[in-house]
PAFI-349121 format. One record per residue: residue in one letter; x negated, z negated, y of N, C-alpha, C, O in turn. Coordinates in steps of 0.05 Angstrom, whole numbers, padded with zeros to 5 digits, always signed. Example, Ala and Ser with C-alpha at 12.3 -4.5 7.8 and 13.67 -1.06 7.14 Angstrom:
% residues 2
a-00264-00156-00114-00246-00156-00090-00264-00156-00066-00285-00169-00066s-00257-00142-00045-00273-00143-00021-00258-00157+00001-00268-00161+00023
% end
This chain:
% residues 89
m+01681+00072+02353+01669+00095+02341+01656+00112+02363+01667+00116+02384r+01633+00122+02356+01617+00139+02375+01629+00167+02376+01633+00179+02355t+01634+00177+02401+01645+00204+02403+01624+00224+02412+01628+00248+02409a+01601+00215+02421+01579+00233+02430+01563+00241+02405+01561+00226+02386k+01551+00264+02406+01533+00274+02386+01505+00276+02397+01501+00283+02420t+01485+00271+02380+01457+00273+02388+01448+00302+02385+01454+00314+02364v+01434+00312+02405+01424+00339+02405+01394+00338+02410+01385+00323+02428s+01379+00353+02396+01350+00354+02400+01342+00380+02413+01352+00401+02406i+01325+00378+02434+01316+00402+02447+01285+00401+02449+01273+00380+02447t+01273+00424+02453+01244+00425+02457+01239+00434+02486+01253+00451+02497l+01219+00422+02498+01211+00428+02526+01181+00432+02527+01166+00419+02513p+01172+00450+02544+01143+00452+02549+01134+00426+02562+01149+00413+02576p+01110+00417+02556+01100+00391+02566+01103+00388+02597+01110+00366+02606e+01097+00409+02612+01099+00406+02641+01128+00402+02650+01133+00387+02669l+01147+00415+02637+01175+00410+02644+01184+00382+02636+01198+00369+02651l+01176+00373+02613+01182+00346+02604+01172+00326+02624+01186+00307+02631e+01147+00329+02634+01136+00310+02653+01152+00310+02679+01157+00288+02690k+01161+00333+02688+01178+00334+02712+01204+00320+02708+01213+00304+02725v+01217+00325+02685+01243+00312+02679+01239+00281+02678+01256+00267+02688q+01218+00273+02664+01213+00244+02662+01209+00231+02690+01218+00209+02695a+01194+00245+02707+01189+00235+02734+01215+00233+02750+01219+00213+02764v+01232+00253+02748+01258+00252+02762+01275+00230+02751+01287+00215+02767a+01276+00227+02725+01292+00205+02713+01282+00178+02723+01299+00161+02730r+01256+00174+02724+01245+00148+02734+01253+00144+02763+01262+00123+02771a+01249+00165+02779+01254+00163+02808+01283+00157+02814+01289+00143+02833e+01301+00168+02797+01330+00164+02802+01341+00141+02785+01365+00137+02786h+01324+00128+02771+01333+00105+02754+01356+00114+02735+01377+00101+02733r+01351+00137+02722+01371+00149+02703+01357+00155+02677+01332+00156+02676t+01373+00159+02657+01361+00167+02631+01359+00197+02631+01372+00211+02647m+01342+00207+02613+01340+00236+02611+01366+00248+02601+01373+00270+02608s+01380+00234+02584+01406+00243+02574+01425+00247+02598+01440+00267+02598e+01425+00229+02617+01443+00232+02640+01435+00257+02656+01453+00272+02665l+01409+00261+02659+01401+00285+02674+01409+00311+02661+01420+00329+02674f+01405+00312+02634+01413+00336+02620+01443+00340+02620+01452+00363+02622r+01458+00319+02617+01487+00322+02617+01496+00333+02644+01513+00351+02646e+01485+00322+02666+01492+00331+02693+01484+00361+02696+01500+00376+02707a+01460+00368+02687+01451+00395+02690+01469+00414+02675+01476+00436+02685l+01477+00407+02651+01495+00424+02636+01523+00426+02648+01535+00448+02649r+01533+00404+02659+01559+00405+02672+01558+00423+02696+01576+00440+02700r+01536+00422+02712+01534+00439+02735+01531+00468+02727+01543+00486+02739y+01516+00473+02706+01512+00501+02696+01539+00512+02687+01545+00535+02694l+01554+00497+02672+01579+00507+02662+01600+00510+02684+01616+00528+02683s+01600+00492+02703+01619+00494+02725+01613+00516+02744+01631+00525+02759a+01588+00526+02744+01581+00548+02762+01595+00573+02754+01600+00591+02771g+01603+00575+02729+01619+00598+02720+01604+00625+02720+01617+00646+02720t+01578+00624+02720+01563+00650+02722+01567+00668+02698+01566+00692+02701l+01573+00656+02675+01577+00673+02651+01602+00689+02653+01604+00710+02641a+01622+00679+02667+01648+00693+02669+01649+00711+02693+01668+00727+02696d+01630+00709+02711+01630+00725+02736+01623+00754+02731+01601+00760+02722p+01641+00773+02736+01636+00801+02731+01612+00812+02746+01597+00829+02736e+01608+00803+02771+01585+00812+02786+01559+00803+02774+01540+00818+02772w+01559+00778+02764+01535+00767+02751+01529+00783+02725+01506+00790+02720q+01550+00789+02710+01546+00804+02685+01536+00832+02691+01519+00842+02676s+01546+00844+02712+01536+00870+02720+01507+00870+02728+01491+00887+02720l+01499+00849+02743+01471+00846+02751+01454+00842+02726+01432+00854+02724l+01462+00825+02708+01447+00821+02683+01443+00847+02668+01421+00852+02658r+01464+00863+02665+01462+00888+02651+01442+00907+02665+01425+00919+02651r+01443+00909+02691+01424+00926+02706+01395+00917+02702+01377+00933+02698i+01391+00890+02704+01364+00879+02701+01354+00884+02673+01331+00891+02669r+01371+00879+02653+01362+00883+02625+01355+00913+02620+01335+00918+02607n+01371+00931+02631+01365+00959+02628+01339+00967+02641+01323+00982+02630a+01335+00956+02665+01310+00962+02679+01286+00951+02664+01265+00964+02662g+01289+00927+02653+01268+00915+02637+01261+00932+02613+01238+00936+02606r+01282+00941+02599+01278+00958+02575+01263+00984+02583+01245+00993+02569a+01271+00995+02605+01258+01020+02614+01228+01016+02620+01212+01034+02617l+01221+00992+02629+01193+00985+02634+01178+00975+02610+01154+00970+02611g+01193+00972+02588+01180+00963+02563+01177+00933+02562+01160+00923+02547v+01193+00918+02577+01192+00889+02577+01206+00878+02552+01230+00883+02548a+01191+00864+02536+01202+00852+02511+01198+00822+02511+01209+00808+02493s+01181+00811+02529+01176+00782+02529+01168+00773+02557+01164+00790+02575e+01165+00747+02560+01156+00736+02586+01127+00745+02591+01120+00748+02614a+01112+00749+02570+01084+00758+02574+01084+00786+02587+01067+00792+02603d+01103+00803+02579+01105+00829+02592+01111+00827+02621+01101+00842+02638v+01129+00808+02629+01136+00804+02657+01111+00795+02672+01106+00805+02694e+01096+00776+02661+01072+00767+02674+01052+00790+02677+01040+00793+02699r+01049+00806+02656+01030+00828+02658+01038+00848+02680+01021+00856+02695l+01064+00855+02680+01073+00874+02701+01070+00862+02729+01063+00876+02748s+01075+00836+02732+01072+00823+02758+01043+00824+02767+01037+00830+02790d+01025+00818+02748+00996+00819+02754+00988+00847+02762+00973+00851+02782e+00997+00867+02747+00990+00895+02754+01000+00903+02781+00986+00916+02797f+01025+00894+02788+01037+00900+02814+01020+00888+02836+01015+00901+02857r+01013+00862+02833+00997+00849+02853+00969+00862+02857+00960+00865+02880q+00957+00870+02835+00931+00884+02837+00934+00910+02852+00917+00916+02869e+00955+00925+02847+00959+00950+02861+00963+00945+02891+00953+00960+02908k+00978+00924+02898+00983+00917+02926+00957+00910+02940+00952+00917+02963r+00940+00895+02926+00914+00887+02937+00896+00912+02942+00883+00914+02963r+00896+00930+02923+00880+00954+02926+00890+00971+02949+00874+00984+02963a+00916+00972+02953+00928+00988+02974+00923+00976+03002+00924+00990+03022s+00917+00950+03003+00913+00936+03029+00886+00942+03040+00879+00932+03062
% end
């Protein structure tokens, strides 16, 4: 009897291409790569680390204060920051 469960995920095309290339280069399946990545992520223990949680809270609060609601907002703010730095140079 099979004990593993099948899980479906979505990836942006460029990330999928990178994962496929790594799998080919290492002669591994993509399932093996994802299992290893998840094991490493879970063993890192970052979710239980109080310092990490504190950092996440501070970053989220700072983001809210800047009006960040999406990755597009982060990109926009980064672009604005770079433009200001160029003007100041």
